ROTORFI-646278 format. One record per residue (C-alpha): residue in three letters; x, y negated, z. Coordinates in Angstrom, 1 decimal. Layout:
<atoms>
+------+--------+--------+--------+
! type !     px !     py !     pz !
+------+--------+--------+--------+
!  ALA !      X !      Y !      Z !
...
+------+--------+--------+--------+
</atoms>
This chain:
<atoms>
+------+--------+--------+--------+
! type !     px !     py !     pz !
+------+--------+--------+--------+
!  MET !  -28.8 !    7.6 !   30.8 !
!  ASN !  -31.8 !    9.7 !   29.5 !
!  ARG !  -29.3 !   12.5 !   28.8 !
!  PHE !  -28.0 !   12.5 !   32.3 !
!  VAL !  -31.5 !   12.5 !   33.8 !
!  GLY !  -32.5 !   15.4 !   31.5 !
!  LEU !  -29.5 !   17.5 !   32.5 !
!  LEU !  -30.1 !   16.7 !   36.2 !
!  ALA !  -33.7 !   17.9 !   35.8 !
!  VAL !  -32.7 !   21.1 !   34.1 !
!  GLY !  -30.1 !   21.7 !   36.8 !
!  GLY !  -32.7 !   21.1 !   39.5 !
!  ALA !  -35.1 !   23.5 !   37.8 !
!  LEU !  -32.5 !   26.2 !   37.8 !
!  LEU !  -31.9 !   25.6 !   41.5 !
!  LEU !  -35.6 !   25.7 !   42.2 !
!  ALA !  -35.9 !   29.0 !   40.3 !
!  ALA !  -33.0 !   30.5 !   42.2 !
!  ALA !  -34.6 !   29.4 !   45.5 !
!  GLY !  -37.8 !   31.0 !   44.4 !
!  ALA !  -36.0 !   34.3 !   43.6 !
!  ILE !  -34.3 !   34.2 !   47.0 !
!  VAL !  -37.5 !   33.5 !   48.9 !
!  SER !  -39.3 !   36.4 !   47.2 !
!  THR !  -36.8 !   38.8 !   48.8 !
!  VAL !  -37.0 !   37.4 !   52.3 !
!  GLU !  -39.0 !   39.2 !   54.9 !
!  PRO !  -41.6 !   37.0 !   56.7 !
!  SER !  -40.4 !   36.1 !   60.2 !
!  PHE !  -42.1 !   32.8 !   61.0 !
!  GLY !  -45.3 !   30.8 !   60.4 !
!  PRO !  -48.7 !   32.3 !   59.3 !
!  SER !  -48.5 !   35.5 !   57.3 !
!  THR !  -51.1 !   34.3 !   54.8 !
!  ILE !  -52.5 !   31.1 !   53.3 !
!  GLY !  -56.0 !   31.5 !   52.1 !
!  GLY !  -55.7 !   35.2 !   52.0 !
!  VAL !  -52.5 !   35.1 !   50.0 !
!  PRO !  -49.1 !   36.0 !   51.6 !
!  THR !  -47.2 !   32.9 !   52.6 !
!  LEU !  -44.0 !   33.9 !   50.9 !
!  GLU !  -45.9 !   34.6 !   47.7 !
!  VAL !  -47.4 !   31.1 !   47.8 !
!  LEU !  -44.0 !   29.6 !   48.4 !
!  THR !  -42.3 !   31.6 !   45.7 !
!  LYS !  -44.9 !   30.8 !   43.1 !
!  GLY !  -44.9 !   27.1 !   44.1 !
!  LEU !  -41.1 !   27.0 !   43.6 !
!  PHE !  -41.3 !   28.7 !   40.3 !
!  ALA !  -44.2 !   26.4 !   39.2 !
!  VAL !  -42.2 !   23.3 !   40.1 !
!  ALA !  -39.2 !   24.7 !   38.4 !
!  VAL !  -41.2 !   25.2 !   35.2 !
!  LEU !  -42.5 !   21.7 !   35.2 !
!  VAL !  -39.2 !   20.0 !   36.1 !
!  GLY !  -37.3 !   22.2 !   33.6 !
!  LEU !  -39.7 !   21.5 !   30.7 !
!  TRP !  -39.6 !   17.8 !   31.5 !
!  GLY !  -35.8 !   17.8 !   31.5 !
!  LEU !  -35.7 !   19.8 !   28.2 !
!  HIS !  -38.2 !   17.4 !   26.7 !
!  THR !  -36.0 !   14.4 !   27.7 !
!  LEU !  -32.9 !   16.0 !   26.2 !
!  VAL !  -34.5 !   17.0 !   22.9 !
!  VAL !  -36.1 !   13.6 !   22.5 !
!  GLY !  -32.8 !   11.9 !   23.1 !
!  VAL !  -31.0 !   14.1 !   20.5 !
!  LEU !  -33.7 !   13.9 !   17.8 !
!  LEU !  -34.3 !   10.1 !   18.2 !
!  ARG !  -30.7 !    9.2 !   18.1 !
!  THR !  -30.7 !    8.4 !   14.4 !
!  ALA !  -34.5 !    8.4 !   13.7 !
!  THR !  -36.4 !    5.4 !   12.4 !
!  LYS !  -39.2 !    3.9 !   14.4 !
!  ARG !  -41.8 !    5.7 !   12.2 !
!  ARG !  -40.0 !    9.0 !   12.5 !
!  ALA !  -39.5 !    8.6 !   16.2 !
!  HIS !  -43.3 !    8.1 !   16.7 !
!  ASP !  -44.0 !   11.3 !   14.9 !
!  ILE !  -41.3 !   13.3 !   16.8 !
!  ARG !  -42.6 !   12.2 !   20.1 !
!  ASN !  -46.2 !   13.3 !   19.3 !
!  VAL !  -45.1 !   16.7 !   18.0 !
!  LEU !  -42.9 !   17.3 !   21.1 !
!  ARG !  -45.7 !   16.2 !   23.4 !
!  LEU !  -47.9 !   18.8 !   21.8 !
!  VAL !  -45.3 !   21.6 !   21.8 !
!  PHE !  -44.0 !   21.1 !   25.3 !
!  GLY !  -47.6 !   20.6 !   26.7 !
!  ALA !  -48.7 !   23.9 !   25.2 !
!  VAL !  -45.6 !   25.8 !   26.4 !
!  GLY !  -46.0 !   24.2 !   29.8 !
!  ILE !  -49.6 !   25.3 !   30.2 !
!  VAL !  -48.9 !   28.9 !   29.2 !
!  ALA !  -45.8 !   29.1 !   31.4 !
!  LEU !  -47.5 !   27.6 !   34.4 !
!  LEU !  -50.5 !   29.9 !   34.2 !
!  GLY !  -48.2 !   32.9 !   33.7 !
!  VAL !  -46.1 !   32.0 !   36.8 !
!  LEU !  -49.2 !   31.5 !   39.0 !
!  THR !  -51.0 !   34.6 !   37.8 !
!  ASP !  -48.2 !   37.0 !   36.9 !
!  GLN !  -50.3 !   38.0 !   34.0 !
!  TRP !  -48.6 !   36.7 !   30.9 !
!  VAL !  -50.5 !   38.9 !   28.4 !
!  GLY !  -53.8 !   38.2 !   30.2 !
!  VAL !  -53.1 !   34.4 !   30.1 !
!  LEU !  -52.5 !   34.5 !   26.4 !
!  LEU !  -55.6 !   36.6 !   25.7 !
!  SER !  -57.7 !   34.3 !   28.0 !
!  LEU !  -56.4 !   31.2 !   26.2 !
!  GLY !  -57.5 !   32.8 !   22.9 !
!  VAL !  -61.0 !   33.5 !   24.2 !
!  VAL !  -61.3 !   30.1 !   25.7 !
!  GLY !  -60.0 !   28.5 !   22.5 !
!  PHE !  -62.5 !   30.4 !   20.5 !
!  ALA !  -65.3 !   29.1 !   22.7 !
!  ILE !  -63.9 !   25.5 !   22.7 !
!  THR !  -64.0 !   25.6 !   18.9 !
!  PHE !  -67.7 !   25.6 !   18.9 !
!  ALA !  -68.1 !   23.2 !   21.8 !
!  LEU !  -65.6 !   20.6 !   20.6 !
!  GLN !  -65.8 !   20.6 !   16.8 !
!  GLN !  -65.2 !   16.9 !   16.2 !
!  PRO !  -62.1 !   16.6 !   18.4 !
!  LEU !  -60.7 !   19.8 !   16.8 !
!  LEU !  -61.3 !   18.4 !   13.3 !
!  SER !  -59.5 !   15.2 !   14.4 !
!  LEU !  -56.6 !   17.4 !   15.7 !
!  LEU !  -56.6 !   19.2 !   12.3 !
!  GLY !  -56.5 !   15.8 !   10.6 !
!  TRP !  -53.5 !   14.9 !   12.7 !
!  PHE !  -51.7 !   18.1 !   11.5 !
!  TYR !  -52.6 !   17.1 !    7.9 !
!  ILE !  -51.2 !   13.6 !    8.4 !
!  MET !  -48.0 !   15.0 !    9.8 !
!  THR !  -47.5 !   17.5 !    7.0 !
!  LYS !  -48.8 !   15.7 !    3.9 !
!  ARG !  -47.9 !   12.2 !    5.0 !
!  PRO !  -50.8 !   10.2 !    3.4 !
!  TYR !  -49.6 !    7.4 !    5.6 !
!  GLY !  -47.5 !    6.7 !    8.7 !
!  VAL !  -46.9 !    4.1 !   11.3 !
!  GLY !  -46.3 !    0.7 !    9.8 !
!  ASP !  -48.1 !    1.4 !    6.5 !
!  ARG !  -50.9 !   -0.8 !    5.2 !
!  VAL !  -53.8 !    1.5 !    4.4 !
!  ARG !  -57.5 !    1.6 !    3.8 !
!  ILE !  -59.3 !    4.6 !    5.6 !
!  GLY !  -63.0 !    4.7 !    4.8 !
!  GLU !  -64.1 !    1.1 !    5.3 !
!  THR !  -61.3 !    0.1 !    7.6 !
!  LYS !  -58.2 !   -1.7 !    6.1 !
!  GLY !  -55.1 !   -2.7 !    8.0 !
!  ASP !  -51.6 !   -1.8 !    9.3 !
!  VAL !  -51.2 !    1.5 !   11.2 !
!  ILE !  -50.0 !    0.9 !   14.7 !
!  GLU !  -50.2 !    4.4 !   16.1 !
!  VAL !  -51.1 !    7.9 !   14.9 !
!  ASP !  -52.2 !    9.9 !   18.0 !
!  PHE !  -53.5 !   13.5 !   18.2 !
!  LEU !  -57.2 !   12.4 !   17.7 !
!  VAL !  -57.3 !    8.9 !   16.4 !
!  THR !  -55.3 !    6.5 !   14.2 !
!  THR !  -55.0 !    2.9 !   15.5 !
!  ILE !  -55.1 !    0.1 !   12.9 !
!  TRP !  -54.4 !   -3.6 !   13.2 !
!  GLU !  -57.2 !   -4.8 !   11.0 !
!  ILE !  -56.8 !   -7.2 !    8.1 !
!  GLY !  -59.7 !   -8.7 !    6.3 !
!  GLY !  -63.0 !   -7.3 !    7.5 !
!  GLU !  -65.9 !   -9.3 !    8.8 !
!  LEU !  -63.9 !  -12.2 !   10.3 !
!  VAL !  -61.6 !  -13.3 !    7.5 !
!  SER !  -61.9 !  -13.2 !    3.7 !
!  THR !  -58.2 !  -12.8 !    2.8 !
!  ASN !  -55.7 !  -10.1 !    3.5 !
!  GLN !  -54.7 !  -11.6 !    6.8 !
!  PRO !  -55.0 !  -10.0 !   10.3 !
!  SER !  -58.4 !  -10.5 !   11.9 !
!  GLY !  -57.0 !   -9.9 !   15.4 !
!  ARG !  -59.1 !   -6.8 !   15.9 !
!  VAL !  -57.7 !   -3.3 !   16.6 !
!  VAL !  -59.7 !   -0.5 !   15.1 !
!  THR !  -59.5 !    3.2 !   16.0 !
!  VAL !  -60.3 !    5.7 !   13.2 !
!  PRO !  -60.8 !    9.4 !   14.0 !
!  ASN !  -58.2 !   11.5 !   12.3 !
!  SER !  -60.9 !   13.7 !   10.9 !
!  THR !  -61.8 !   10.9 !    8.5 !
!  VAL !  -58.8 !   11.7 !    6.3 !
!  LEU !  -60.3 !   15.1 !    5.6 !
!  ASP !  -63.5 !   13.8 !    4.0 !
!  SER !  -62.8 !   10.2 !    3.0 !
!  GLU !  -60.7 !    8.3 !    0.6 !
!  VAL !  -57.4 !    7.1 !    2.0 !
!  THR !  -55.5 !    4.3 !    0.2 !
!  ASN !  -51.9 !    3.6 !    1.0 !
!  PHE !  -50.8 !    0.2 !   -0.2 !
!  GLY !  -47.2 !    1.5 !   -0.2 !
!  GLY !  -48.1 !    4.5 !   -2.2 !
!  GLY !  -46.1 !    6.2 !   -4.9 !
!  GLY !  -43.1 !    6.3 !   -2.7 !
!  SER !  -42.6 !    2.5 !   -2.9 !
!  GLU !  -43.4 !   -0.2 !   -0.4 !
!  TYR !  -44.4 !   -2.7 !   -3.1 !
!  VAL !  -47.6 !   -3.0 !   -5.1 !
!  TRP !  -48.8 !   -4.7 !   -8.3 !
!  ASN !  -50.7 !   -8.0 !   -7.9 !
!  GLU !  -52.5 !  -10.2 !  -10.4 !
!  LEU !  -53.1 !  -14.0 !  -10.3 !
!  ALA !  -55.8 !  -15.1 !  -12.7 !
!  ILE !  -56.1 !  -18.7 !  -13.9 !
!  GLN !  -58.9 !  -19.9 !  -16.3 !
!  VAL !  -58.0 !  -22.3 !  -19.1 !
!  SER !  -59.8 !  -23.7 !  -22.1 !
!  TYR !  -59.7 !  -22.4 !  -25.7 !
!  GLU !  -57.7 !  -25.6 !  -26.6 !
!  THR !  -54.8 !  -24.5 !  -24.3 !
!  ASP !  -51.5 !  -23.5 !  -26.0 !
!  LEU !  -51.5 !  -20.0 !  -24.6 !
!  ASP !  -47.9 !  -19.3 !  -25.4 !
!  VAL !  -46.7 !  -22.3 !  -23.4 !
!  ALA !  -49.1 !  -21.6 !  -20.5 !
!  SER !  -48.0 !  -18.0 !  -20.3 !
!  SER !  -44.3 !  -19.1 !  -20.4 !
!  VAL !  -45.0 !  -21.5 !  -17.5 !
!  MET !  -46.6 !  -18.8 !  -15.4 !
!  ILE !  -43.7 !  -16.4 !  -16.0 !
!  GLU !  -41.1 !  -19.0 !  -15.3 !
!  GLU !  -42.7 !  -19.9 !  -11.9 !
!  ALA !  -43.1 !  -16.2 !  -11.0 !
!  ASP !  -39.4 !  -15.6 !  -11.9 !
!  GLU !  -38.4 !  -18.5 !   -9.7 !
!  VAL !  -40.4 !  -17.1 !   -6.7 !
!  ILE !  -39.9 !  -13.4 !   -6.9 !
!  GLY !  -37.9 !  -12.6 !  -10.1 !
!  GLU !  -34.7 !  -11.2 !   -8.6 !
!  GLU !  -36.6 !   -9.3 !   -5.9 !
!  MET !  -38.9 !   -7.8 !   -8.6 !
!  VAL !  -36.0 !   -6.5 !  -10.6 !
!  ASP !  -34.6 !   -4.5 !   -7.6 !
!  ARG !  -38.1 !   -3.2 !   -6.7 !
!  ILE !  -38.9 !   -2.1 !  -10.3 !
!  ALA !  -35.6 !   -0.2 !  -10.5 !
!  ASP !  -36.5 !    1.7 !   -7.3 !
!  PHE !  -40.0 !    2.3 !   -8.6 !
!  ARG !  -38.6 !    3.8 !  -11.9 !
!  GLU !  -36.4 !    6.2 !   -9.9 !
!  ARG !  -39.4 !    7.4 !   -7.9 !
!  LEU !  -41.5 !    7.6 !  -11.0 !
!  ALA !  -39.0 !    9.8 !  -12.7 !
!  GLU !  -39.5 !   12.4 !   -9.9 !
!  THR !  -43.1 !   12.8 !  -11.0 !
!  PRO !  -44.7 !   14.1 !  -14.2 !
!  VAL !  -46.4 !   10.7 !  -14.7 !
!  GLU !  -45.1 !    8.6 !  -17.6 !
!  LEU !  -45.6 !    4.9 !  -17.3 !
!  GLU !  -44.1 !    1.9 !  -19.1 !
!  VAL !  -43.1 !   -0.7 !  -16.5 !
!  THR !  -41.3 !   -4.1 !  -17.1 !
!  ASP !  -38.9 !   -5.6 !  -14.6 !
!  ARG !  -40.2 !   -9.1 !  -15.1 !
!  PRO !  -43.6 !  -10.7 !  -14.5 !
!  THR !  -46.0 !  -10.5 !  -17.5 !
!  VAL !  -49.2 !  -12.3 !  -18.5 !
!  ASN !  -52.2 !  -10.6 !  -19.9 !
!  ILE !  -54.8 !  -12.7 !  -21.8 !
!  VAL !  -58.5 !  -11.9 !  -21.5 !
!  GLN !  -61.1 !  -13.7 !  -23.6 !
!  ALA !  -64.2 !  -14.8 !  -21.7 !
!  GLU !  -67.4 !  -16.4 !  -22.8 !
!  SER !  -66.4 !  -20.0 !  -22.1 !
!  TRP !  -62.7 !  -19.8 !  -21.3 !
!  VAL !  -59.6 !  -17.8 !  -21.6 !
!  GLU !  -58.2 !  -16.1 !  -18.5 !
!  LEU !  -54.5 !  -15.7 !  -18.0 !
!  ARG !  -53.6 !  -12.9 !  -15.6 !
!  LEU !  -50.1 !  -13.1 !  -14.2 !
!  ARG !  -48.9 !   -9.6 !  -13.2 !
!  TYR !  -46.1 !   -9.1 !  -10.7 !
!  VAL !  -44.8 !   -6.9 !   -7.9 !
!  VAL !  -45.0 !   -7.9 !   -4.3 !
!  HIS !  -44.9 !   -6.5 !   -0.8 !
!  PRO !  -48.6 !   -6.1 !    0.4 !
!  ARG !  -47.9 !   -8.1 !    3.5 !
!  ARG !  -46.7 !  -11.0 !    1.5 !
!  GLY !  -49.4 !  -10.8 !   -1.2 !
!  THR !  -51.5 !  -13.8 !    0.0 !
!  ARG !  -48.5 !  -16.0 !    0.7 !
!  VAL !  -46.9 !  -15.4 !   -2.7 !
!  ARG !  -50.2 !  -15.8 !   -4.5 !
!  ASN !  -50.8 !  -19.2 !   -2.9 !
!  GLU !  -47.3 !  -20.4 !   -3.7 !
!  LEU !  -47.5 !  -19.3 !   -7.3 !
!  TYR !  -51.0 !  -20.8 !   -7.7 !
!  GLU !  -49.8 !  -24.2 !   -6.4 !
!  ARG !  -46.6 !  -24.2 !   -8.5 !
!  ILE !  -48.4 !  -23.2 !  -11.7 !
!  LEU !  -51.2 !  -25.7 !  -11.3 !
!  GLU !  -48.7 !  -28.4 !  -10.7 !
!  ARG !  -46.9 !  -27.5 !  -13.9 !
!  PHE !  -50.2 !  -27.4 !  -15.9 !
!  ASN !  -51.2 !  -30.8 !  -14.6 !
!  GLU !  -47.9 !  -32.3 !  -15.6 !
!  ASN !  -48.7 !  -31.6 !  -19.3 !
!  PRO !  -52.5 !  -31.8 !  -19.8 !
!  THR !  -52.1 !  -32.2 !  -23.6 !
!  VAL !  -50.8 !  -28.6 !  -23.8 !
!  THR !  -52.8 !  -26.9 !  -21.0 !
!  SER !  -56.3 !  -27.8 !  -20.1 !
!  PHE !  -59.1 !  -26.2 !  -18.0 !
!  PRO !  -62.7 !  -25.3 !  -19.0 !
!  VAL !  -64.8 !  -28.5 !  -19.3 !
!  SER !  -67.4 !  -27.1 !  -16.9 !
!  ARG !  -64.8 !  -26.5 !  -14.2 !
!  ASN !  -64.6 !  -29.1 !  -11.4 !
!  ARG !  -61.1 !  -29.7 !  -10.3 !
+------+--------+--------+--------+
</atoms>
């Protein structure tokens, strides 16, 4: 349907342009000879050409969008639409001014002078537009990513020319990595002078998480560690194997050398009055809180089933 509409618009633009060319050769024989001091036929001709430019560009935009978005993902489709809007908008402005003034070179020079003046008057918006170019080329994040930009953390809803719109998680209203319900807009210029954290960084959508549980010195650490690994294997074991394989492939494309295991592990940290067992595993950032809660409940249940082997610090109220 969009393809048909685009072709129809392009065909209509050609007809309008042809009509403008015919009108420009006609001798005036009716109506007022001028409109506002400009010959009537000249006004009519330029009007037809201007409408032809607008309709033609709209039709071409529709056709190009339809072709490029045919196999594109939602994230790529969002970026393509933004780029095409900018390109066709700029071409449309130059073409329309050129048609109306018949001074193509003068229009381009004037736009250069005006752009130079605007650079000083609108520094912040231009920095945000430059930030948008950086985001499109370097890809520090995209639509759908979970990121932290400056002090704002959340899921990217939209990346526009001037601002990035984020569905906030955490923040002032909630203490966990859950949506707060607020939508925050961040100027794109922020990416040029602030730290940007992408929770799906390194080419993988998954991140490492840790679950820490404090136990007493009397606890059998080998048994407790085994219990934690068993429960983690039960919840995310198979999924973690697949994700680590993907992580290793992407890691091999970089000069970084890291040793990664494809199963959950437990690190033991000695504290002043207890021993801390830190379960390390891979999880999708949007499932982090849910998986952590499930693991915590399952592990505590197993520990409580055998208090002679695993115990908690005496000062800890349970």
